[in-house]
C-alpha positions as CSV (number, residue, x, y, z in Angstrom):
1,M,0.2,0.1,0.1
2,Q,1.2,3.6,-1.0
3,D,2.1,5.8,1.8
4,K,0.1,9.0,2.0
5,P,2.2,11.7,0.5
6,K,3.6,14.4,2.9
7,S,1.3,17.5,3.1
8,I,2.6,20.8,2.0
9,F,3.7,22.5,5.1
10,A,5.7,19.3,5.9
11,S,7.7,19.0,2.7
12,I,8.5,22.8,2.6
13,D,12.1,23.8,3.1
14,W,11.7,25.9,6.5
15,F,15.5,26.2,6.8
16,T,15.3,28.2,3.7
17,I,12.4,30.3,4.6
18,I,14.1,31.1,8.1
19,V,17.2,32.4,6.0
20,Y,14.9,34.6,3.5
21,V,13.1,35.9,7.0
22,L,16.8,37.0,8.4
23,L,17.5,38.5,5.0
24,L,14.3,40.8,4.8
25,A,14.7,41.8,8.5
26,M,18.4,43.0,7.8
27,G,17.8,44.4,4.6
28,W,15.2,46.6,6.2
29,M,17.3,47.6,9.1
30,S,19.8,48.5,6.3
31,I,17.1,50.6,4.5
32,C,16.6,52.3,7.7
33,G,20.2,53.5,8.3
34,A,20.4,54.6,4.2
35,C,17.5,56.7,4.3
36,Y,17.3,58.2,8.0
37,E,18.5,61.9,8.5
38,Y,19.7,63.7,11.3
39,G,16.8,65.2,13.2
40,Q,14.3,62.4,12.0
41,P,12.3,60.4,14.8
42,R,13.8,57.0,15.8
43,D,10.7,55.7,16.9
44,L,9.6,52.6,15.0
45,L,6.2,54.3,14.3
46,S,8.1,56.9,12.4
47,L,10.3,54.6,10.6
48,A,7.1,52.8,9.4
49,S,5.4,55.9,8.2
50,F,4.0,55.5,4.6
51,D,5.4,59.1,3.8
52,T,8.9,57.3,4.3
53,R,11.1,55.0,2.0
54,T,11.3,52.7,4.9
55,G,7.6,52.6,5.5
56,M,7.3,51.6,1.8
57,Q,9.8,49.1,2.0
58,L,7.8,47.5,5.1
59,V,4.9,47.4,2.6
60,W,7.1,45.7,0.1
61,I,8.5,43.2,2.4
62,G,4.8,42.4,3.5
63,S,3.5,41.9,0.4
64,S,6.5,39.9,-0.6
65,V,5.7,37.6,2.4
66,V,2.1,37.0,1.3
67,L,3.1,36.7,-2.3
68,G,5.4,33.8,-1.3
69,A,2.7,32.5,1.0
70,I,0.3,32.3,-1.9
71,I,2.9,30.5,-4.2
72,L,3.4,28.0,-1.7
73,L,-0.3,27.1,-1.8
74,L,-0.3,26.5,-5.6
75,D,-0.2,23.2,-7.1
76,D,3.5,23.2,-8.1
77,R,2.6,21.2,-11.3
78,I,1.4,24.7,-13.0
79,F,4.6,26.0,-13.2
80,D,5.8,23.0,-15.5
81,T,2.5,23.2,-17.1
82,F,2.6,26.8,-18.0
83,A,6.4,27.5,-18.4
84,Y,6.1,28.5,-21.9
85,L,3.4,30.7,-21.5
86,I,5.1,32.8,-18.5
87,Y,8.1,33.2,-20.5
88,G,6.4,34.3,-23.6
89,G,4.0,36.7,-21.4
90,L,7.2,38.4,-19.9
91,L,9.1,38.9,-23.5
92,L,6.2,40.6,-24.6
93,L,5.9,42.6,-21.2
94,L,9.9,43.2,-22.3
95,F,9.3,44.1,-25.7
96,V,6.6,46.9,-24.9
97,T,8.6,48.1,-22.0
98,P,10.7,50.8,-23.7
99,F,7.3,52.2,-25.6
100,L,5.7,52.6,-22.4
101,A,8.0,53.4,-19.9
102,H,9.2,56.9,-18.7
103,D,13.1,58.1,-19.0
104,I,14.9,57.7,-15.7
105,K,18.4,58.5,-15.7
106,G,18.5,57.0,-19.2
107,S,17.1,53.8,-18.7
108,L,13.4,53.0,-20.4
109,S,12.9,50.2,-17.9
110,W,10.3,51.4,-15.6
111,I,6.5,51.4,-16.3
112,K,4.2,53.5,-14.2
113,I,0.8,52.6,-13.1
114,G,-0.7,55.3,-10.9
115,P,1.5,55.9,-8.2
116,F,3.5,52.8,-8.7
117,S,6.6,52.0,-10.8
118,F,7.8,48.2,-11.6
119,Q,10.8,46.9,-13.9
120,S,9.5,44.4,-16.2
121,A,13.4,43.0,-16.2
122,E,13.2,41.7,-12.8
123,F,10.4,39.5,-13.6
124,A,11.9,37.9,-16.4
125,K,14.4,35.9,-14.8
126,F,12.0,33.6,-13.0
127,A,10.2,33.0,-16.3
128,T,13.4,32.6,-18.1
129,A,14.5,30.1,-15.6
130,L,11.0,28.2,-16.1
131,A,11.2,28.0,-19.7
132,L,15.0,26.4,-19.2
133,A,13.5,23.9,-16.8
134,K,10.7,22.8,-19.4
135,F,12.9,22.6,-22.1
136,M,15.7,20.6,-20.5
137,S,13.3,18.0,-18.5
138,S,11.5,17.3,-22.1
139,Y,11.7,13.5,-22.9
140,G,15.0,12.6,-24.3
141,F,16.8,16.0,-23.6
142,R,20.9,15.7,-23.4
143,L,22.8,18.4,-23.2
144,Q,26.3,16.7,-23.8
145,G,26.9,16.2,-27.5
146,S,23.9,18.0,-28.7
147,W,24.8,21.4,-30.2
148,K,21.0,22.0,-31.1
149,N,19.9,21.8,-27.6
150,L,22.8,23.7,-26.6
151,A,22.1,26.6,-29.0
152,I,18.4,26.3,-28.0
153,C,19.1,27.1,-24.3
154,V,21.2,29.7,-25.1
155,A,18.7,31.4,-27.5
156,L,16.3,31.3,-24.5
157,M,18.8,33.1,-22.5
158,M,19.7,35.7,-24.9
159,L,16.1,36.7,-25.7
160,P,15.2,38.4,-22.9
161,M,18.8,39.9,-22.3
162,V,18.6,41.3,-25.7
163,L,15.4,42.5,-25.3
164,I,16.7,44.3,-21.8
165,V,19.7,46.0,-23.5
166,L,17.5,47.9,-25.6
167,Q,15.6,49.1,-22.4
168,K,19.5,50.6,-22.0
169,E,19.7,48.0,-18.5
170,T,23.1,46.7,-19.7
171,G,23.4,45.7,-15.9
172,S,20.2,43.6,-15.5
173,A,21.0,41.9,-18.9
174,L,24.5,40.9,-17.6
175,V,22.8,38.4,-15.1
176,Y,21.6,36.0,-17.8
177,F,25.4,35.0,-18.3
178,S,25.4,33.7,-14.9
179,L,23.0,30.8,-16.3
180,F,25.9,29.2,-17.8
181,L,26.7,27.9,-14.5
182,M,23.6,25.9,-14.7
183,L,24.3,24.6,-18.2
184,Y,27.8,23.5,-17.0
185,R,26.0,21.5,-14.5
186,E,23.4,19.8,-16.7
187,G,26.3,18.6,-18.9
188,M,27.9,21.6,-21.0
189,P,31.4,20.8,-21.7
190,G,33.8,22.3,-19.5
191,S,35.9,23.9,-22.5
192,I,32.9,26.1,-23.2
193,L,32.7,27.5,-19.7
194,F,36.8,28.1,-19.8
195,T,36.7,29.6,-22.9
196,G,34.3,32.4,-21.4
197,I,36.9,32.6,-18.7
198,A,39.6,32.8,-20.8
199,A,38.2,35.4,-22.9
200,V,37.4,37.6,-19.7
201,A,41.4,37.2,-18.9
202,Y,42.6,38.2,-22.2
203,V,40.5,41.4,-22.2
204,V,41.5,42.6,-18.6
205,V,45.1,41.5,-18.9
206,G,45.2,43.2,-22.1
207,L,43.7,46.5,-21.6
208,R,45.0,46.6,-17.9
209,F,48.7,46.6,-19.3
210,A,48.2,47.8,-23.1
211,D,50.0,51.1,-22.2
212,E,52.8,49.4,-20.2
213,R,56.1,49.4,-22.6
214,V,58.8,47.0,-22.0
215,L,62.0,45.9,-24.2
216,G,62.7,49.1,-25.0
217,G,59.7,51.0,-25.0
218,A,58.2,49.6,-28.0
219,T,56.5,46.4,-26.7
220,S,53.1,46.3,-25.1
221,L,53.3,43.9,-21.6
222,G,49.7,43.0,-22.2
223,A,50.5,41.7,-25.4
224,I,53.2,39.5,-24.3
225,A,51.1,38.3,-21.5
226,V,48.1,37.5,-23.5
227,M,50.1,35.5,-26.2
228,L,52.2,33.7,-23.6
229,M,48.7,32.8,-21.7
230,I,47.3,31.9,-25.0
231,V,50.1,29.1,-25.6
232,V,50.0,28.2,-21.9
233,F,46.2,27.4,-22.0
234,V,47.0,25.4,-25.3
235,I,49.2,23.3,-23.8
236,G,46.7,22.6,-20.8
237,M,43.9,21.6,-23.6
238,I,46.5,19.3,-25.2
239,I,47.2,17.6,-21.9
240,V,43.3,17.3,-21.1
241,Y,41.7,16.7,-23.9
242,C,44.3,15.1,-26.1
243,R,46.0,12.5,-24.1
244,P,45.2,8.6,-25.1
245,A,43.2,8.3,-21.9
246,A,41.0,11.1,-22.9
247,L,40.2,9.8,-26.3
248,L,38.8,6.2,-25.1
249,G,35.9,5.4,-27.2
250,E,37.3,6.7,-30.4
251,T,38.5,5.1,-33.2
252,A,42.4,6.4,-33.0
253,A,41.7,5.9,-29.1
254,E,44.5,3.3,-28.2
255,S,46.2,3.5,-31.8
256,R,49.8,4.0,-31.9
257,A,49.2,7.0,-34.2
258,A,47.2,8.9,-31.6
259,R,50.0,8.4,-28.8
260,M,52.5,9.7,-31.1
261,V,50.5,12.6,-32.3
262,Y,50.2,13.7,-29.1
263,R,53.3,13.7,-27.8
264,R,54.5,15.3,-30.7
265,S,52.0,18.2,-30.6
266,L,52.5,18.4,-27.1
267,L,56.5,18.8,-27.3
268,E,56.2,21.0,-30.3
269,T,53.9,23.4,-28.5
270,I,56.2,23.5,-25.3
271,F,59.3,23.8,-27.2
272,A,58.7,25.3,-30.5
273,S,56.1,27.6,-29.5
274,L,56.6,28.5,-25.5
275,G,60.2,27.8,-25.7
276,S,60.5,30.2,-29.0
277,M,58.6,33.2,-27.2
278,L,60.3,33.1,-24.0
279,A,63.8,33.1,-26.0
280,L,62.6,36.0,-28.5
281,I,61.5,37.9,-25.0
282,G,65.0,36.9,-23.2
283,I,66.9,38.1,-26.4
284,A,65.1,41.4,-26.8
285,Y,65.6,42.0,-23.0
286,F,69.1,41.6,-23.4
287,V,69.3,43.4,-26.8
288,F,67.5,46.5,-25.6
289,S,69.5,46.6,-22.7
290,S,72.8,46.9,-24.0
291,E,74.3,50.5,-24.5
292,H,74.7,49.7,-28.2
293,F,71.3,49.1,-29.3
294,S,69.3,51.2,-26.5
295,S,68.6,54.1,-29.1
296,Y,66.9,51.2,-31.3
297,V,63.2,50.6,-31.2
298,F,61.5,47.6,-32.2
299,D,58.3,46.0,-31.2
300,I,58.0,42.3,-31.0
301,T,54.4,41.9,-30.9
302,P,54.0,40.9,-34.3
303,V,57.1,38.0,-34.2
304,L,55.1,36.6,-31.3
305,F,52.2,36.8,-33.2
306,A,53.6,34.8,-36.0
307,V,54.4,32.0,-33.5
308,C,50.8,31.9,-32.4
309,L,49.8,31.5,-35.7
310,M,52.2,29.1,-37.0
311,L,51.2,27.2,-33.8
312,I,47.4,27.3,-35.0
313,L,48.2,26.1,-38.4
314,R,50.0,23.2,-37.2
315,L,47.1,22.1,-34.5
316,V,44.7,22.1,-37.3
317,W,47.0,20.2,-39.9
318,L,47.5,17.6,-37.3
319,G,44.2,17.3,-36.3
320,F,42.5,16.9,-40.2
321,S,45.4,14.4,-41.3
322,N,45.2,12.5,-38.4
323,H,41.6,12.4,-37.8
324,L,41.5,13.8,-34.7
325,Y,39.2,17.0,-34.3
326,R,40.3,18.1,-31.0
327,Y,43.3,19.5,-32.3
328,V,41.4,21.5,-34.6
329,Y,39.1,22.8,-31.8
330,I,41.9,23.6,-29.8
331,G,43.6,25.5,-32.8
332,L,40.4,27.5,-33.3
333,F,40.0,28.4,-29.7
334,A,43.7,30.1,-30.2
335,L,42.5,31.6,-33.3
336,G,39.3,32.9,-31.3
337,S,41.6,33.9,-28.4
338,L,44.0,36.1,-30.5
339,A,40.7,37.7,-32.1
340,T,39.2,38.5,-28.8
341,F,43.0,40.1,-27.4
342,F,42.9,42.4,-30.8
343,S,39.2,43.4,-30.7
344,A,39.1,44.4,-27.1
345,N,40.3,47.8,-27.8
346,V,38.1,48.3,-30.5
347,L,35.1,47.1,-28.6
348,V,35.9,49.4,-25.8
349,D,36.5,52.2,-28.1
350,H,33.0,51.9,-29.3
351,L,31.5,52.0,-25.5
352,A,29.9,55.1,-24.6
353,P,32.1,57.3,-23.0
354,H,31.3,56.7,-19.2
355,Q,31.3,53.2,-19.8
356,Q,34.7,53.5,-20.9
357,K,35.6,55.6,-17.7
358,R,34.2,52.9,-15.1
359,I,36.5,50.3,-17.1
360,Q,39.4,52.6,-17.0
361,V,38.5,53.4,-13.0
362,L,38.3,49.7,-12.3
363,L,41.3,48.5,-13.9
364,G,43.6,51.6,-12.4
365,L,44.2,52.9,-15.8
366,R,43.0,56.2,-14.6
367,D,41.8,58.2,-11.3
368,D,38.5,60.1,-11.4
369,P,37.5,60.7,-7.6
370,N,35.1,63.2,-8.6
371,G,33.1,61.6,-11.6
372,V,32.9,57.9,-12.1
373,G,35.1,56.7,-9.3
374,Y,33.4,58.8,-6.9
375,N,30.4,56.2,-5.7
376,V,33.6,53.4,-5.2
377,I,35.4,55.6,-3.6
378,Q,32.7,57.0,-1.1
379,A,31.2,53.3,-0.4
380,K,34.8,52.0,0.6
381,I,35.6,55.1,3.1
382,A,31.6,54.0,4.5
383,I,32.4,50.7,4.7
384,G,36.2,51.3,6.4
385,S,34.8,53.8,8.8
386,G,32.6,51.0,10.5
387,G,35.5,49.4,11.5
388,L,35.0,45.9,13.6
389,E,31.8,46.3,15.5
390,G,30.2,49.3,13.3
391,K,28.6,52.8,14.6
392,G,25.4,51.4,15.4
393,F,21.9,51.5,14.4
394,L,21.2,54.8,12.7
395,N,24.8,56.0,13.8
396,G,26.3,55.9,10.4
397,T,28.0,59.6,9.2
398,Q,29.0,58.4,5.8
399,T,25.6,57.2,5.0
400,K,23.4,60.0,6.9
401,L,25.1,63.0,5.1
402,K,24.5,61.2,1.9
403,Y,28.0,61.2,0.5
404,V,27.2,57.8,-1.0
405,P,24.8,58.0,-4.2
406,E,22.4,55.6,-4.6
407,Q,22.9,54.1,-1.2
408,E,19.5,52.8,-0.6
409,T,19.6,50.5,-4.1
410,D,23.0,49.5,-5.8
411,F,25.2,50.6,-2.5
412,I,23.3,49.6,-0.2
413,F,26.3,47.2,1.4
414,C,27.9,50.3,2.3
415,T,25.1,51.0,4.9
416,V,25.9,47.3,6.3
417,G,29.4,48.0,6.8
418,E,29.2,51.3,8.3
419,E,26.7,50.6,10.7
420,Q,27.3,46.9,11.6
421,G,31.0,46.9,11.2
422,F,33.0,43.9,9.9
423,I,31.0,41.5,12.2
424,G,27.5,42.7,10.8
425,S,28.9,42.3,7.3
426,A,30.7,38.8,7.6
427,A,26.9,38.3,9.2
428,V,25.0,39.2,6.2
429,L,27.7,37.5,3.8
430,V,27.1,34.3,5.8
431,L,23.4,34.0,5.6
432,F,23.8,34.3,1.9
433,L,26.1,31.7,1.4
434,L,23.7,29.4,3.5
435,L,21.2,30.5,1.0
436,L,23.3,29.5,-1.6
437,W,24.2,26.3,0.0
438,R,20.9,25.5,0.3
439,L,19.8,26.0,-2.9
440,I,22.4,23.6,-4.2
441,V,21.6,21.0,-1.9
442,V,17.4,21.3,-2.5
443,A,18.5,21.2,-6.1
444,E,20.4,18.1,-5.9
445,R,17.8,16.5,-4.1
446,Q,15.1,17.1,-6.7
447,P,13.2,13.7,-8.2
448,Y,13.2,15.0,-11.6
449,A,15.2,17.5,-14.2
450,F,12.7,20.5,-14.0
451,G,13.2,21.3,-10.2
452,R,16.9,20.2,-10.6
453,V,17.4,22.7,-13.6
454,Y,15.2,25.6,-12.0
455,G,16.8,25.3,-8.5
456,Y,20.2,25.9,-10.4
457,C,19.1,29.0,-12.3
458,A,17.8,30.4,-8.9
459,F,21.3,29.5,-7.4
460,S,23.2,31.1,-10.5
461,I,21.1,34.3,-10.6
462,F,21.4,34.9,-6.6
463,F,25.2,34.0,-6.9
464,F,25.8,36.4,-9.6
465,H,24.0,39.6,-7.9
466,L,25.9,38.8,-4.7
467,L,29.3,38.5,-6.2
468,I,28.7,41.6,-8.4
469,N,27.0,43.8,-6.0
470,V,29.4,43.3,-3.2
471,G,32.1,43.1,-5.1
472,M,31.0,46.5,-7.0
473,V,30.9,48.3,-3.5
474,L,34.4,46.8,-2.7
475,G,35.7,48.2,-5.8
476,L,36.5,44.7,-7.2
477,M,34.1,44.6,-9.8
478,P,32.8,47.1,-12.5
479,V,30.1,49.4,-11.6
480,I,26.9,47.8,-13.5
481,G,24.0,48.6,-11.1
482,I,22.2,45.7,-9.9
483,P,20.4,45.3,-6.8
484,L,21.7,43.2,-3.8
485,P,18.9,40.7,-3.2
486,F,16.5,41.6,-0.1
487,F,18.2,44.3,0.6
488,S,18.1,47.2,-1.9
489,Y,15.1,49.3,-1.7
490,G,12.3,48.9,-4.1
491,G,9.3,46.5,-4.9
492,S,10.2,45.1,-8.4
493,S,13.2,43.4,-7.2
494,L,12.1,41.9,-4.0
495,W,9.0,40.6,-5.9
496,G,11.4,39.5,-8.5
497,F,13.4,37.5,-6.3
498,T,10.6,36.2,-4.0
499,L,8.9,34.7,-6.8
500,L,12.5,33.2,-8.0
501,L,13.0,31.7,-4.4
502,F,9.5,30.3,-3.4
503,I,8.7,28.9,-7.0
504,F,11.5,26.6,-6.4
505,L,10.4,26.1,-3.1
506,R,7.3,25.0,-4.1
507,I,8.5,22.8,-7.0
508,D,10.8,21.3,-4.1
509,A,7.8,20.7,-1.7
510,G,5.8,18.5,-4.4
511,R,8.7,16.0,-4.7
512,S,6.8,14.2,-2.1
513,R,4.4,12.6,-4.5
514,F,7.4,10.9,-5.9
515,Q,8.6,9.4,-2.4
516,R,6.8,6.3,-1.1
């Protein structure tokens, strides 16, 4: 006889809900600190007044709790059934938003209805997660080895991203890149994730050291560093993907030819490519350090570039001639790496001036304490002034004197650092880490793919927001303007994150149907 399924309240993950409530409470305290002004009454009735932002945030918190409760009372199967319909509706809303929105600081993402405004981009996150979960849980779906399925998943992610960019909300659009973490968990080749990380490394290193000249003052240190990185990455990829043990199951897996090609390609790359590059750099260093040649100017970048091209051609030839196409893919990776590096400056030159300044300030290429760098400098001053224990609730000075712009939204974490100090900031980060850890645990216990994929989508989005927002306030990440979940002021982001989290909790609670 089949056991009676657990009740919904017995199946809910209450640990996650407790963390959620604690984050809401600490978030409201931070909003109070960010919005409080000297001379304002400190009693609870004054702080809860609907005429103030702190009072309105209480309204958003209360409505979010009610929204979460309603979601938990719904049948979890409706999210699977109507996933595509919800996704299509949100895409339509994103499309019409620029035509209905009011221009707020250059952004066309806010739709105003009476006294209230909402940002459609905040709700597209859970809709995209539902659509991905629906598609990836379909019968016979397989991500690994299926470029068609991977392309469809990327398209589902890119559609809302493009529509959000049209609203001039680049920061909100970048959040969708975090979903590649979910794809990696579901079987996307690690080489794709590594390629993305490598591309970021090329751009950062290349731009950061582009103007630092070495070897007589003609060669860019950034160019040398990036091309050495490319060759080192190629060596690593040959070792990982082309060694005989990695080719098991292929026709040439255990053949003598495969082993010979592996040894030859590895030795040629190490000695002929990396070795020749290091030799060229060493010769150039001693030549230009000599008194006889110190007046000469010679850029060795074209020579290093030629070495990279010869390496690429050699890998492609080895791949095709021996029917070992992994060498061809590695050669294409190296070619794409060169293209990424040399196109980075062109792409940056086509950015808006304020975006160029943000990148330059982040990379330490220029100081702009009264312009682009002002927010970050003031935020770091506010956090540093909090010390170990902080100045106490409503006792911050940097935030009360409004030195930090957007301190109740994008830069809300600086209020935590100033008033609660290192201990309070650490406590907030621990709560977020507990939430992220719990999302992974709950996602892994799902009995079917729909719940697991949605759970990892939720994890990826929360992780990205936490990483970028806190890193931005500390000056470690670019200022792209995304909220800190459950802390930043506003109903749209709070409702959006609540929907994202509680839909997953409801899906998880429905797993009792599969348990005996």
